[in-house]
C-alpha positions as a Markdown table, in Angstrom:
| # | Residue | x | y | z |
|---|---|---|---|---|
| 1 | Met | 34.9 | -10.5 | -14.1 |
| 2 | Lys | 31.1 | -11.2 | -14.1 |
| 3 | Gln | 29.6 | -11.4 | -17.5 |
| 4 | His | 26.1 | -10.2 | -18.2 |
| 5 | Leu | 23.8 | -11.9 | -20.7 |
| 6 | Glu | 22.9 | -9.8 | -23.6 |
| 7 | Tyr | 19.3 | -9.6 | -24.7 |
| 8 | Pro | 18.9 | -7.6 | -28.0 |
| 9 | Gly | 16.9 | -4.5 | -27.5 |
| 10 | Tyr | 16.7 | -4.9 | -23.7 |
| 11 | Ser | 18.8 | -3.2 | -21.0 |
| 12 | Ile | 19.3 | -4.7 | -17.5 |
| 13 | Tyr | 16.7 | -2.2 | -16.3 |
| 14 | Asn | 14.1 | -3.5 | -18.7 |
| 15 | Ile | 14.8 | -7.1 | -17.6 |
| 16 | Arg | 14.6 | -6.2 | -13.9 |
| 17 | Tyr | 11.3 | -4.4 | -14.5 |
| 18 | Ile | 9.8 | -7.4 | -16.4 |
| 19 | Thr | 11.1 | -9.8 | -13.7 |
| 20 | Asn | 9.5 | -7.7 | -10.9 |
| 21 | Lys | 6.2 | -7.5 | -12.8 |
| 22 | Leu | 6.1 | -11.2 | -13.3 |
| 23 | Lys | 6.9 | -11.8 | -9.6 |
| 24 | Gly | 4.0 | -9.7 | -8.6 |
| 25 | Glu | 1.6 | -11.3 | -11.0 |
| 26 | Phe | 2.4 | -14.8 | -10.0 |
| 27 | Met | 2.5 | -14.3 | -6.2 |
| 28 | Ser | -0.4 | -15.9 | -4.3 |
| 29 | Thr | -2.8 | -13.7 | -2.4 |
| 30 | Pro | -1.5 | -14.6 | 1.1 |
| 31 | Asp | 2.1 | -13.8 | -0.1 |
| 32 | Lys | 0.9 | -10.4 | -1.4 |
| 33 | Val | -0.9 | -9.7 | 1.9 |
| 34 | Phe | 2.2 | -10.5 | 4.0 |
| 35 | Glu | 4.5 | -8.6 | 1.7 |
| 36 | Ala | 2.2 | -5.6 | 1.9 |
| 37 | Leu | 2.0 | -5.8 | 5.7 |
| 38 | Gly | 5.8 | -6.2 | 6.0 |
| 39 | Ser | 6.3 | -2.5 | 5.4 |
| 40 | Thr | 5.9 | 0.0 | 8.3 |
| 41 | Thr | 4.8 | 2.7 | 5.8 |
| 42 | Arg | 2.0 | 0.5 | 4.4 |
| 43 | Arg | 0.8 | -0.5 | 7.9 |
| 44 | Arg | 0.7 | 3.2 | 8.8 |
| 45 | Ile | -1.3 | 3.9 | 5.6 |
| 46 | Leu | -3.8 | 1.1 | 6.6 |
| 47 | Ala | -4.1 | 2.6 | 10.1 |
| 48 | Tyr | -5.2 | 5.9 | 8.6 |
| 49 | Leu | -7.5 | 4.3 | 6.1 |
| 50 | Ser | -9.1 | 2.1 | 8.7 |
| 51 | Glu | -10.9 | 5.2 | 10.0 |
| 52 | Gly | -12.3 | 6.2 | 6.7 |
| 53 | Pro | -11.4 | 6.9 | 3.0 |
| 54 | Leu | -8.8 | 9.4 | 2.0 |
| 55 | Thr | -7.6 | 10.8 | -1.3 |
| 56 | Ala | -4.1 | 9.9 | -2.4 |
| 57 | Gly | -3.0 | 13.5 | -1.7 |
| 58 | Ala | -4.4 | 13.4 | 1.9 |
| 59 | Val | -2.4 | 10.1 | 2.4 |
| 60 | Ala | 0.8 | 11.7 | 1.0 |
| 61 | Glu | 0.5 | 14.7 | 3.3 |
| 62 | Arg | 1.0 | 12.4 | 6.3 |
| 63 | Phe | 4.3 | 11.1 | 5.1 |
| 64 | Asp | 7.7 | 12.6 | 4.4 |
| 65 | Met | 8.1 | 11.0 | 1.0 |
| 66 | Ser | 7.3 | 11.8 | -2.6 |
| 67 | Gln | 3.8 | 11.3 | -4.2 |
| 68 | Pro | 5.1 | 8.6 | -6.5 |
| 69 | Ala | 6.5 | 6.6 | -3.5 |
| 70 | Ile | 3.1 | 6.8 | -1.8 |
| 71 | Ser | 1.4 | 5.8 | -5.0 |
| 72 | Lys | 3.7 | 2.7 | -5.1 |
| 73 | His | 2.7 | 1.8 | -1.5 |
| 74 | Leu | -1.0 | 2.2 | -2.4 |
| 75 | Ser | -0.5 | 0.0 | -5.4 |
| 76 | Val | 1.0 | -2.7 | -3.4 |
| 77 | Leu | -1.8 | -2.5 | -0.8 |
| 78 | Glu | -4.4 | -2.6 | -3.7 |
| 79 | Ser | -2.7 | -5.6 | -5.3 |
| 80 | Ala | -2.9 | -7.5 | -2.0 |
| 81 | Asp | -6.6 | -6.6 | -1.9 |
| 82 | Leu | -6.3 | -4.8 | 1.3 |
| 83 | Ile | -7.7 | -1.5 | 0.0 |
| 84 | Trp | -10.1 | -0.2 | -2.6 |
| 85 | Lys | -9.7 | 2.6 | -5.0 |
| 86 | Lys | -12.5 | 4.9 | -6.5 |
| 87 | Arg | -12.1 | 7.8 | -8.8 |
| 88 | Glu | -14.2 | 10.9 | -7.9 |
| 89 | Gly | -13.7 | 13.6 | -10.5 |
| 90 | Gln | -10.0 | 14.5 | -10.5 |
| 91 | Phe | -9.3 | 12.8 | -7.2 |
| 92 | Val | -8.8 | 9.1 | -6.4 |
| 93 | Lys | -10.0 | 8.0 | -3.0 |
| 94 | Tyr | -8.7 | 5.0 | -1.1 |
| 95 | Gly | -10.3 | 3.0 | 1.7 |
| 96 | Met | -9.5 | -0.1 | 3.6 |
| 97 | Lys | -11.3 | -3.4 | 2.8 |
| 98 | Ala | -12.2 | -4.9 | 6.1 |
| 99 | Asp | -14.5 | -7.7 | 4.8 |
| 100 | Asn | -11.8 | -10.2 | 3.7 |
| 101 | Leu | -9.1 | -12.2 | 5.4 |
| 102 | Gly | -6.4 | -9.7 | 4.5 |
| 103 | Gly | -8.4 | -6.9 | 6.0 |
| 104 | Thr | -9.1 | -8.9 | 9.2 |
| 105 | Leu | -5.4 | -9.6 | 9.5 |
| 106 | Ala | -4.5 | -6.0 | 9.0 |
| 107 | Lys | -7.0 | -4.9 | 11.7 |
| 108 | Phe | -5.6 | -7.5 | 14.1 |
| 109 | Met | -2.1 | -6.1 | 13.5 |
| 110 | Gln | -3.3 | -2.6 | 14.1 |
| 111 | Glu | -4.7 | -3.7 | 17.5 |
| 112 | Val | -1.4 | -5.3 | 18.6 |
| 113 | Cys | 0.8 | -2.6 | 17.2 |
| 114 | Pro | 0.9 | 0.4 | 19.6 |
| 115 | Pro | 2.0 | 3.0 | 16.9 |
| 116 | Ser | -1.1 | 2.1 | 14.8 |
| 117 | Arg | -3.4 | 2.9 | 17.8 |
| 118 | Ala | -2.0 | 6.4 | 17.9 |
| 119 | Leu | -2.4 | 6.9 | 14.1 |
| 120 | Lys | -6.0 | 5.7 | 14.3 |
| 121 | Ala | -6.7 | 8.1 | 17.2 |
| 122 | Glu | -5.2 | 11.0 | 15.2 |
| 123 | Arg | -7.4 | 10.1 | 12.2 |
| 124 | Arg | -10.5 | 9.7 | 14.4 |
| 125 | Ala | -9.9 | 13.1 | 15.9 |
| 126 | Glu | -9.5 | 14.6 | 12.4 |
| 127 | Thr | -12.9 | 13.2 | 11.3 |
| 128 | Asp | -14.6 | 14.4 | 14.5 |
| 129 | Thr | -13.6 | 18.0 | 13.9 |
| 130 | Asn | -14.8 | 17.9 | 10.2 |
């Protein structure tokens, strides 16, 4: 039987949370970029944001997942310095940072990834009608 270490006042969930936080804080920027780009959902979010800023709610409307899940994806992208965040009243807008190495890499991946082209075209058509 596997024995768990006991830490007074901490459950296994607290320890996992702390471990994950530390892992994120000590990852190098390239590691964070590649981790962020490793998710199809995050690449899709970047494709939408590459055509202009969106609120968190507008991003969430495009996916069949909960708002907290989308917020987590946005947080990973922000931590990798691929997107920016700006509060406007009660809304938070997100946009893609294209002026750094991570942004350049993300744009390159969008060009060679056929699904991203379709998402960008969808977003472009949306902005043209507004």
